[in-house]
All heavy atoms as a GROMACS GRO file, in nm:
protein
  478
    1MET      N    1   1.478   0.950  -0.201
    1MET     CA    2   1.518   0.843  -0.113
    1MET      C    3   1.541   0.718  -0.197
    1MET      O    4   1.459   0.682  -0.280
    1MET     CB    5   1.409   0.818  -0.010
    1MET     CG    6   1.428   0.690   0.062
    1MET     SD    7   1.302   0.632   0.180
    1MET     CE    8   1.168   0.739   0.169
    2LYS      N    9   1.653   0.653  -0.174
    2LYS     CA   10   1.680   0.524  -0.238
    2LYS      C   11   1.636   0.414  -0.143
    2LYS      O   12   1.646   0.428  -0.021
    2LYS     CB   13   1.827   0.509  -0.270
    2LYS     CG   14   1.872   0.599  -0.383
    2LYS     CD   15   2.011   0.565  -0.427
    2LYS     CE   16   2.047   0.654  -0.545
    2LYS     NZ   17   2.172   0.614  -0.606
    3ILE      N   18   1.588   0.305  -0.200
    3ILE     CA   19   1.538   0.195  -0.119
    3ILE      C   20   1.574   0.064  -0.188
    3ILE      O   21   1.584   0.059  -0.310
    3ILE     CB   22   1.386   0.211  -0.096
    3ILE    CG1   23   1.340   0.127   0.020
    3ILE    CG2   24   1.307   0.182  -0.219
    3ILE    CD1   25   1.210   0.173   0.078
    4SER      N   26   1.596  -0.041  -0.111
    4SER     CA   27   1.644  -0.166  -0.169
    4SER      C   28   1.534  -0.252  -0.232
    4SER      O   29   1.564  -0.340  -0.310
    4SER     CB   30   1.716  -0.249  -0.062
    4SER     OG   31   1.626  -0.287   0.041
    5ALA      N   32   1.409  -0.225  -0.199
    5ALA     CA   33   1.300  -0.306  -0.256
    5ALA      C   34   1.294  -0.286  -0.407
    5ALA      O   35   1.289  -0.173  -0.455
    5ALA     CB   36   1.167  -0.267  -0.192
    6ARG      N   37   1.295  -0.395  -0.480
    6ARG     CA   38   1.294  -0.387  -0.626
    6ARG      C   39   1.152  -0.383  -0.683
    6ARG      O   40   1.131  -0.338  -0.793
    6ARG     CB   41   1.369  -0.506  -0.687
    6ARG     CG   42   1.516  -0.507  -0.652
    6ARG     CD   43   1.586  -0.390  -0.717
    6ARG     NE   44   1.726  -0.387  -0.682
    6ARG     CZ   45   1.788  -0.283  -0.632
    6ARG    NH1   46   1.723  -0.173  -0.610
    6ARG    NH2   47   1.915  -0.286  -0.603
    7ASN      N   48   1.056  -0.430  -0.606
    7ASN     CA   49   0.918  -0.433  -0.652
    7ASN      C   50   0.847  -0.305  -0.608
    7ASN      O   51   0.796  -0.296  -0.498
    7ASN     CB   52   0.846  -0.556  -0.596
    7ASN     CG   53   0.914  -0.683  -0.639
    7ASN    OD1   54   0.932  -0.707  -0.757
    7ASN    ND2   55   0.954  -0.764  -0.543
    8GLN      N   56   0.852  -0.205  -0.696
    8GLN     CA   57   0.793  -0.074  -0.666
    8GLN      C   58   0.683  -0.047  -0.768
    8GLN      O   59   0.709  -0.038  -0.887
    8GLN     CB   60   0.901   0.034  -0.672
    8GLN     CG   61   1.012   0.010  -0.572
    8GLN     CD   62   1.117   0.120  -0.575
    8GLN    OE1   63   1.088   0.234  -0.610
    8GLN    NE2   64   1.239   0.087  -0.537
    9LEU      N   65   0.560  -0.039  -0.718
    9LEU     CA   66   0.444  -0.026  -0.806
    9LEU      C   67   0.373   0.106  -0.780
    9LEU      O   68   0.319   0.128  -0.671
    9LEU     CB   69   0.347  -0.143  -0.780
    9LEU     CG   70   0.410  -0.282  -0.783
    9LEU    CD1   71   0.312  -0.385  -0.732
    9LEU    CD2   72   0.458  -0.316  -0.922
   10PRO      N   73   0.370   0.196  -0.879
   10PRO     CA   74   0.301   0.323  -0.860
   10PRO      C   75   0.150   0.304  -0.867
   10PRO      O   76   0.100   0.220  -0.941
   10PRO     CB   77   0.352   0.409  -0.976
   10PRO     CG   78   0.389   0.310  -1.081
   10PRO     CD   79   0.434   0.187  -1.009
   11GLY      N   80   0.078   0.381  -0.786
   11GLY     CA   81  -0.067   0.372  -0.789
   11GLY      C   82  -0.131   0.489  -0.719
   11GLY      O   83  -0.065   0.586  -0.682
   12LYS      N   84  -0.265   0.478  -0.701
   12LYS     CA   85  -0.341   0.585  -0.637
   12LYS      C   86  -0.424   0.525  -0.525
   12LYS      O   87  -0.488   0.421  -0.541
   12LYS     CB   88  -0.433   0.652  -0.739
   12LYS     CG   89  -0.509   0.765  -0.678
   12LYS     CD   90  -0.600   0.851  -0.763
   12LYS     CE   91  -0.635   0.811  -0.899
   12LYS     NZ   92  -0.733   0.904  -0.960
   13VAL      N   93  -0.424   0.592  -0.409
   13VAL     CA   94  -0.503   0.547  -0.295
   13VAL      C   95  -0.652   0.561  -0.331
   13VAL      O   96  -0.697   0.668  -0.370
   13VAL     CB   97  -0.472   0.629  -0.168
   13VAL    CG1   98  -0.564   0.588  -0.054
   13VAL    CG2   99  -0.326   0.614  -0.128
   14VAL      N  100  -0.726   0.448  -0.318
   14VAL     CA  101  -0.869   0.451  -0.348
   14VAL      C  102  -0.955   0.422  -0.226
   14VAL      O  103  -1.077   0.431  -0.232
   14VAL     CB  104  -0.903   0.353  -0.463
   14VAL    CG1  105  -0.843   0.401  -0.594
   14VAL    CG2  106  -0.861   0.212  -0.431
   15GLY      N  107  -0.892   0.386  -0.115
   15GLY     CA  108  -0.969   0.362   0.006
   15GLY      C  109  -0.880   0.349   0.128
   15GLY      O  110  -0.771   0.295   0.120
   16ILE      N  111  -0.929   0.402   0.240
   16ILE     CA  112  -0.860   0.389   0.368
   16ILE      C  113  -0.966   0.350   0.471
   16ILE      O  114  -1.067   0.419   0.486
   16ILE     CB  115  -0.792   0.521   0.411
   16ILE    CG1  116  -0.687   0.563   0.308
   16ILE    CG2  117  -0.730   0.507   0.550
   16ILE    CD1  118  -0.626   0.700   0.332
   17THR      N  119  -0.943   0.237   0.537
   17THR     CA  120  -1.034   0.191   0.641
   17THR      C  121  -0.960   0.192   0.774
   17THR      O  122  -0.868   0.113   0.794
   17THR     CB  123  -1.085   0.049   0.611
   17THR    OG1  124  -1.146   0.048   0.481
   17THR    CG2  125  -1.187   0.004   0.714
   18PRO      N  126  -0.998   0.283   0.864
   18PRO     CA  127  -0.929   0.291   0.992
   18PRO      C  128  -0.960   0.171   1.081
   18PRO      O  129  -1.064   0.107   1.067
   18PRO     CB  130  -0.983   0.419   1.055
   18PRO     CG  131  -1.088   0.473   0.966
   18PRO     CD  132  -1.102   0.383   0.849
   19GLY      N  133  -0.868   0.142   1.171
   19GLY     CA  134  -0.887   0.037   1.270
   19GLY      C  135  -0.838   0.087   1.405
   19GLY      O  136  -0.790   0.200   1.417
   20ALA      N  137  -0.847   0.002   1.506
   20ALA     CA  138  -0.804   0.041   1.640
   20ALA      C  139  -0.653   0.066   1.645
   20ALA      O  140  -0.607   0.164   1.702
   20ALA     CB  141  -0.842  -0.067   1.740
   21VAL      N  142  -0.576  -0.022   1.583
   21VAL     CA  143  -0.430  -0.010   1.581
   21VAL      C  144  -0.379  -0.002   1.438
   21VAL      O  145  -0.296   0.082   1.405
   21VAL     CB  146  -0.364  -0.129   1.654
   21VAL    CG1  147  -0.213  -0.122   1.644
   21VAL    CG2  148  -0.409  -0.134   1.800
   22ASN      N  149  -0.428  -0.092   1.352
   22ASN     CA  150  -0.390  -0.094   1.211
   22ASN      C  151  -0.509  -0.058   1.124
   22ASN      O  152  -0.623  -0.090   1.157
   22ASN     CB  153  -0.342  -0.234   1.170
   22ASN     CG  154  -0.210  -0.270   1.233
   22ASN    OD1  155  -0.128  -0.183   1.258
   22ASN    ND2  156  -0.190  -0.397   1.260
   23GLY      N  157  -0.480   0.007   1.013
   23GLY     CA  158  -0.582   0.038   0.914
   23GLY      C  159  -0.546  -0.031   0.784
   23GLY      O  160  -0.436  -0.084   0.770
   24THR      N  161  -0.640  -0.032   0.690
   24THR     CA  162  -0.609  -0.086   0.558
   24THR      C  163  -0.613   0.026   0.456
   24THR      O  164  -0.696   0.118   0.464
   24THR     CB  165  -0.707  -0.198   0.517
   24THR    OG1  166  -0.840  -0.147   0.520
   24THR    CG2  167  -0.695  -0.319   0.608
   25VAL      N  168  -0.520   0.017   0.363
   25VAL     CA  169  -0.510   0.115   0.256
   25VAL      C  170  -0.519   0.039   0.124
   25VAL      O  171  -0.441  -0.055   0.100
   25VAL     CB  172  -0.377   0.193   0.264
   25VAL    CG1  173  -0.366   0.293   0.150
   25VAL    CG2  174  -0.363   0.262   0.399
   26LYS      N  175  -0.616   0.077   0.040
   26LYS     CA  176  -0.631   0.015  -0.091
   26LYS      C  177  -0.569   0.107  -0.195
   26LYS      O  178  -0.599   0.227  -0.198
   26LYS     CB  179  -0.778  -0.009  -0.123
   26LYS     CG  180  -0.841  -0.117  -0.036
   26LYS     CD  181  -0.980  -0.150  -0.085
   26LYS     CE  182  -1.042  -0.258   0.002
   26LYS     NZ  183  -0.984  -0.388  -0.017
   27VAL      N  184  -0.483   0.048  -0.280
   27VAL     CA  185  -0.414   0.125  -0.384
   27VAL      C  186  -0.445   0.064  -0.519
   27VAL      O  187  -0.424  -0.055  -0.542
   27VAL     CB  188  -0.260   0.124  -0.359
   27VAL    CG1  189  -0.189   0.201  -0.469
   27VAL    CG2  190  -0.228   0.183  -0.222
   28ASP      N  191  -0.498   0.148  -0.609
   28ASP     CA  192  -0.529   0.106  -0.746
   28ASP      C  193  -0.402   0.117  -0.830
   28ASP      O  194  -0.346   0.225  -0.844
   28ASP     CB  195  -0.639   0.196  -0.802
   28ASP     CG  196  -0.685   0.154  -0.940
   28ASP    OD1  197  -0.625   0.064  -1.003
   28ASP    OD2  198  -0.784   0.213  -0.987
   29LEU      N  199  -0.359   0.003  -0.886
   29LEU     CA  200  -0.238   0.000  -0.968
   29LEU      C  201  -0.271   0.017  -1.116
   29LEU      O  202  -0.181   0.025  -1.199
   29LEU     CB  203  -0.165  -0.133  -0.948
   29LEU     CG  204  -0.125  -0.167  -0.804
   29LEU    CD1  205  -0.060  -0.305  -0.799
   29LEU    CD2  206  -0.034  -0.061  -0.746
   30GLY      N  207  -0.399   0.022  -1.149
   30GLY     CA  208  -0.441   0.032  -1.289
   30GLY      C  209  -0.478  -0.105  -1.343
   30GLY      O  210  -0.450  -0.209  -1.282
   31ASN      N  211  -0.545  -0.107  -1.456
   31ASN     CA  212  -0.587  -0.231  -1.523
   31ASN      C  213  -0.667  -0.322  -1.431
   31ASN      O  214  -0.658  -0.444  -1.439
   31ASN     CB  215  -0.467  -0.306  -1.579
   31ASN     CG  216  -0.396  -0.229  -1.688
   31ASN    OD1  217  -0.459  -0.164  -1.770
   31ASN    ND2  218  -0.264  -0.233  -1.686
   32GLY      N  219  -0.743  -0.263  -1.339
   32GLY     CA  220  -0.827  -0.342  -1.250
   32GLY      C  221  -0.755  -0.407  -1.134
   32GLY      O  222  -0.813  -0.488  -1.063
   33LEU      N  223  -0.628  -0.374  -1.112
   33LEU     CA  224  -0.549  -0.433  -1.004
   33LEU      C  225  -0.548  -0.340  -0.883
   33LEU      O  226  -0.512  -0.223  -0.894
   33LEU     CB  227  -0.405  -0.458  -1.049
   33LEU     CG  228  -0.388  -0.553  -1.167
   33LEU    CD1  229  -0.243  -0.556  -1.212
   33LEU    CD2  230  -0.436  -0.692  -1.130
   34VAL      N  231  -0.589  -0.395  -0.768
   34VAL     CA  232  -0.590  -0.319  -0.644
   34VAL      C  233  -0.513  -0.398  -0.539
   34VAL      O  234  -0.536  -0.518  -0.522
   34VAL     CB  235  -0.734  -0.292  -0.594
   34VAL    CG1  236  -0.734  -0.221  -0.460
   34VAL    CG2  237  -0.811  -0.209  -0.697
   35VAL      N  238  -0.421  -0.332  -0.471
   35VAL     CA  239  -0.344  -0.393  -0.363
   35VAL      C  240  -0.396  -0.336  -0.232
   35VAL      O  241  -0.421  -0.215  -0.221
   35VAL     CB  242  -0.192  -0.360  -0.378
   35VAL    CG1  243  -0.115  -0.404  -0.256
   35VAL    CG2  244  -0.137  -0.424  -0.503
   36THR      N  245  -0.413  -0.424  -0.133
   36THR     CA  246  -0.455  -0.380   0.000
   36THR      C  247  -0.341  -0.402   0.097
   36THR      O  248  -0.285  -0.512   0.103
   36THR     CB  249  -0.579  -0.458   0.047
   36THR    OG1  250  -0.684  -0.438  -0.047
   36THR    CG2  251  -0.624  -0.410   0.184
   37SER      N  252  -0.306  -0.298   0.171
   37SER     CA  253  -0.198  -0.307   0.268
   37SER      C  254  -0.252  -0.276   0.407
   37SER      O  255  -0.333  -0.186   0.424
   37SER     CB  256  -0.089  -0.205   0.233
   37SER     OG  257   0.014  -0.207   0.329
   38SER      N  258  -0.206  -0.352   0.505
   38SER     CA  259  -0.240  -0.327   0.644
   38SER      C  260  -0.122  -0.256   0.709
   38SER      O  261  -0.012  -0.313   0.716
   38SER     CB  262  -0.269  -0.459   0.717
   38SER     OG  263  -0.292  -0.436   0.853
   39ILE      N  264  -0.143  -0.131   0.751
   39ILE     CA  265  -0.036  -0.055   0.814
   39ILE      C  266  -0.090   0.010   0.941
   39ILE      O  267  -0.211   0.020   0.959
   39ILE     CB  268   0.026   0.051   0.720
   39ILE    CG1  269  -0.076   0.158   0.681
   39ILE    CG2  270   0.084  -0.015   0.596
   39ILE    CD1  271  -0.016   0.272   0.599
   40THR      N  272  -0.001   0.054   1.026
   40THR     CA  273  -0.046   0.114   1.152
   40THR      C  274  -0.119   0.245   1.127
   40THR      O  275  -0.093   0.314   1.027
   40THR     CB  276   0.073   0.141   1.248
   40THR    OG1  277   0.158   0.239   1.189
   40THR    CG2  278   0.150   0.013   1.279
   41GLU      N  279  -0.209   0.277   1.218
   41GLU     CA  280  -0.278   0.406   1.211
   41GLU      C  281  -0.177   0.520   1.219
   41GLU      O  282  -0.192   0.622   1.153
   41GLU     CB  283  -0.380   0.418   1.325
   41GLU     CG  284  -0.505   0.335   1.303
   41GLU     CD  285  -0.586   0.384   1.184
   41GLU    OE1  286  -0.599   0.505   1.163
   41GLU    OE2  287  -0.637   0.297   1.110
   42GLU      N  288  -0.072   0.500   1.300
   42GLU     CA  289   0.033   0.601   1.312
   42GLU      C  290   0.099   0.628   1.177
   42GLU      O  291   0.126   0.743   1.141
   42GLU     CB  292   0.137   0.557   1.414
   42GLU     CG  293   0.244   0.660   1.440
   42GLU     CD  294   0.346   0.618   1.546
   42GLU    OE1  295   0.338   0.503   1.595
   42GLU    OE2  296   0.432   0.700   1.578
   43ALA      N  297   0.124   0.522   1.098
   43ALA     CA  298   0.186   0.539   0.967
   43ALA      C  299   0.093   0.612   0.871
   43ALA      O  300   0.138   0.696   0.792
   43ALA     CB  301   0.225   0.403   0.909
   44ILE      N  302  -0.037   0.582   0.879
   44ILE     CA  303  -0.133   0.651   0.793
   44ILE      C  304  -0.129   0.802   0.821
   44ILE      O  305  -0.127   0.884   0.729
   44ILE     CB  306  -0.275   0.594   0.813
   44ILE    CG1  307  -0.282   0.451   0.758
   44ILE    CG2  308  -0.380   0.682   0.745
   44ILE    CD1  309  -0.410   0.376   0.791
   45VAL      N  310  -0.123   0.837   0.949
   45VAL     CA  311  -0.118   0.979   0.988
   45VAL      C  312   0.016   1.040   0.948
   45VAL      O  313   0.021   1.149   0.891
   45VAL     CB  314  -0.143   0.994   1.140
   45VAL    CG1  315  -0.114   1.137   1.186
   45VAL    CG2  316  -0.284   0.953   1.174
   46ASP      N  317   0.127   0.970   0.979
   46ASP     CA  318   0.261   1.023   0.947
   46ASP      C  319   0.279   1.048   0.798
   46ASP      O  320   0.343   1.145   0.758
   46ASP     CB  321   0.370   0.927   0.995
   46ASP     CG  322   0.389   0.928   1.146
   46ASP    OD1  323   0.335   1.018   1.212
   46ASP    OD2  324   0.458   0.837   1.197
   47LEU      N  325   0.222   0.960   0.715
   47LEU     CA  326   0.232   0.975   0.570
   47LEU      C  327   0.125   1.070   0.515
   47LEU      O  328   0.128   1.103   0.396
   47LEU     CB  329   0.220   0.839   0.500
   47LEU     CG  330   0.335   0.742   0.523
   47LEU    CD1  331   0.299   0.603   0.474
   47LEU    CD2  332   0.462   0.793   0.455
   48ALA      N  333   0.034   1.113   0.602
   48ALA     CA  334  -0.077   1.201   0.562
   48ALA      C  335  -0.151   1.143   0.442
   48ALA      O  336  -0.182   1.214   0.346
   48ALA     CB  337  -0.026   1.342   0.534
   49LEU      N  338  -0.180   1.013   0.449
   49LEU     CA  339  -0.246   0.946   0.337
   49LEU      C  340  -0.391   0.990   0.327
   49LEU      O  341  -0.460   1.006   0.426
   49LEU     CB  342  -0.240   0.795   0.354
   49LEU     CG  343  -0.103   0.731   0.341
   49LEU    CD1  344  -0.111   0.581   0.367
   49LEU    CD2  345  -0.043   0.758   0.204
   50ASP      N  346  -0.435   1.007   0.201
   50ASP     CA  347  -0.574   1.043   0.175
   50ASP      C  348  -0.613   0.982   0.041
   50ASP      O  349  -0.527   0.958  -0.046
   50ASP     CB  350  -0.589   1.194   0.170
   50ASP     CG  351  -0.732   1.240   0.198
   50ASP    OD1  352  -0.820   1.153   0.219
   50ASP    OD2  353  -0.755   1.361   0.198
   51VAL      N  354  -0.741   0.955   0.024
   51VAL     CA  355  -0.791   0.902  -0.103
   51VAL      C  356  -0.753   0.999  -0.215
   51VAL      O  357  -0.767   1.121  -0.200
   51VAL     CB  358  -0.944   0.881  -0.095
   51VAL    CG1  359  -1.000   0.845  -0.232
   51VAL    CG2  360  -0.977   0.773   0.007
   52GLY      N  361  -0.703   0.943  -0.323
   52GLY     CA  362  -0.660   1.023  -0.438
   52GLY      C  363  -0.511   1.048  -0.442
   52GLY      O  364  -0.458   1.091  -0.545
   53ASP      N  365  -0.440   1.021  -0.332
   53ASP     CA  366  -0.296   1.043  -0.328
   53ASP      C  367  -0.222   0.946  -0.421
   53ASP      O  368  -0.256   0.827  -0.428
   53ASP     CB  369  -0.240   1.022  -0.187
   53ASP     CG  370  -0.272   1.135  -0.092
   53ASP    OD1  371  -0.323   1.239  -0.138
   53ASP    OD2  372  -0.247   1.118   0.029
   54ALA      N  373  -0.123   0.997  -0.492
   54ALA     CA  374  -0.032   0.912  -0.568
   54ALA      C  375   0.070   0.855  -0.470
   54ALA      O  376   0.129   0.930  -0.391
   54ALA     CB  377   0.038   0.993  -0.676
   55VAL      N  378   0.088   0.723  -0.472
   55VAL     CA  379   0.180   0.655  -0.381
   55VAL      C  380   0.257   0.548  -0.457
   55VAL      O  381   0.226   0.517  -0.572
   55VAL     CB  382   0.104   0.589  -0.262
   55VAL    CG1  383   0.037   0.694  -0.175
   55VAL    CG2  384   0.004   0.487  -0.310
   56THR      N  385   0.356   0.492  -0.392
   56THR     CA  386   0.429   0.378  -0.446
   56THR      C  387   0.415   0.263  -0.349
   56THR      O  388   0.442   0.278  -0.230
   56THR     CB  389   0.578   0.412  -0.466
   56THR    OG1  390   0.588   0.524  -0.555
   56THR    CG2  391   0.654   0.294  -0.525
   57VAL      N  392   0.370   0.149  -0.399
   57VAL     CA  393   0.360   0.028  -0.319
   57VAL      C  394   0.494  -0.043  -0.329
   57VAL      O  395   0.542  -0.071  -0.438
   57VAL     CB  396   0.247  -0.065  -0.372
   57VAL    CG1  397   0.246  -0.196  -0.296
   57VAL    CG2  398   0.114   0.005  -0.364
   58LEU      N  399   0.556  -0.068  -0.215
   58LEU     CA  400   0.686  -0.136  -0.211
   58LEU      C  401   0.664  -0.276  -0.155
   58LEU      O  402   0.606  -0.292  -0.048
   58LEU     CB  403   0.783  -0.060  -0.122
   58LEU     CG  404   0.806   0.086  -0.161
   58LEU    CD1  405   0.880   0.159  -0.051
   58LEU    CD2  406   0.880   0.094  -0.291
   59ILE      N  407   0.713  -0.376  -0.228
   59ILE     CA  408   0.697  -0.514  -0.185
   59ILE      C  409   0.836  -0.575  -0.168
   59ILE      O  410   0.914  -0.581  -0.262
   59ILE     CB  411   0.616  -0.596  -0.286
   59ILE    CG1  412   0.477  -0.532  -0.304
   59ILE    CG2  413   0.604  -0.741  -0.241
   59ILE    CD1  414   0.397  -0.588  -0.417
   60LYS      N  415   0.864  -0.616  -0.045
   60LYS     CA  416   0.991  -0.682  -0.017
   60LYS      C  417   0.960  -0.800   0.072
   60LYS      O  418   0.912  -0.785   0.184
   60LYS     CB  419   1.089  -0.588   0.051
   60LYS     CG  420   1.224  -0.652   0.072
   60LYS     CD  421   1.329  -0.550   0.104
   60LYS     CE  422   1.462  -0.617   0.128
   60LYS     NZ  423   1.551  -0.604   0.016
   61ALA      N  424   0.983  -0.918   0.022
   61ALA     CA  425   0.951  -1.039   0.098
   61ALA      C  426   1.052  -1.148   0.063
   61ALA      O  427   1.101  -1.157  -0.049
   61ALA     CB  428   0.810  -1.087   0.063
   62SER      N  429   1.081  -1.229   0.162
   62SER     CA  430   1.172  -1.340   0.135
   62SER      C  431   1.100  -1.453   0.064
   62SER      O  432   1.161  -1.536  -0.001
   62SER     CB  433   1.233  -1.390   0.267
   62SER     OG  434   1.129  -1.428   0.357
   63ASP      N  435   0.966  -1.459   0.077
   63ASP     CA  436   0.886  -1.562   0.011
   63ASP      C  437   0.772  -1.496  -0.064
   63ASP      O  438   0.703  -1.410  -0.012
   63ASP     CB  439   0.825  -1.660   0.113
   63ASP     CG  440   0.932  -1.738   0.187
   63ASP    OD1  441   1.021  -1.792   0.121
   63ASP    OD2  442   0.924  -1.743   0.310
   64VAL      N  443   0.751  -1.538  -0.186
   64VAL     CA  444   0.634  -1.499  -0.263
   64VAL      C  445   0.564  -1.626  -0.306
   64VAL      O  446   0.624  -1.710  -0.370
   64VAL     CB  447   0.674  -1.415  -0.388
   64VAL    CG1  448   0.550  -1.382  -0.470
   64VAL    CG2  449   0.746  -1.288  -0.345
   65LEU      N  450   0.440  -1.642  -0.262
   65LEU     CA  451   0.365  -1.765  -0.289
   65LEU      C  452   0.269  -1.743  -0.405
   65LEU      O  453   0.210  -1.637  -0.418
   65LEU     CB  454   0.287  -1.807  -0.164
   65LEU     CG  455   0.369  -1.820  -0.036
   65LEU    CD1  456   0.279  -1.851   0.080
   65LEU    CD2  457   0.475  -1.928  -0.052
   66ILE      N  458   0.252  -1.847  -0.486
   66ILE     CA  459   0.158  -1.844  -0.597
   66ILE      C  460   0.069  -1.966  -0.584
   66ILE      O  461   0.117  -2.077  -0.560
   66ILE     CB  462   0.232  -1.846  -0.734
   66ILE    CG1  463   0.318  -1.721  -0.746
   66ILE    CG2  464   0.132  -1.859  -0.848
   66ILE    CD1  465   0.404  -1.717  -0.869
   67GLY      N  466  -0.060  -1.947  -0.596
   67GLY     CA  467  -0.154  -2.059  -0.589
   67GLY      C  468  -0.240  -2.062  -0.714
   67GLY      O  469  -0.254  -1.964  -0.785
   68LYS      N  470  -0.295  -2.179  -0.740
   68LYS     CA  471  -0.382  -2.192  -0.856
   68LYS      C  472  -0.497  -2.284  -0.822
   68LYS      O  473  -0.483  -2.382  -0.757
   68LYS     CB  474  -0.306  -2.248  -0.975
   68LYS     CG  475  -0.390  -2.263  -1.099
   68LYS     CD  476  -0.308  -2.309  -1.215
   68LYS     CE  477  -0.399  -2.325  -1.336
   68LYS     NZ  478  -0.328  -2.380  -1.449
   0.00000   0.00000   0.00000
């Protein structure tokens, strides 16, 4: 599948926390970097996500904020 998002980060699922409607998925990108994504429970099931799965984190946003 081709996708327009240019920020594609490979990683491994290290945690899934279910919620009533949305759950959180933690993905280890390596070097101590972990990204947490909030996605629907339906998406977690549809993607058959499980801890240890290799996944790609896709980031597409019109604004990226940096703070210091």
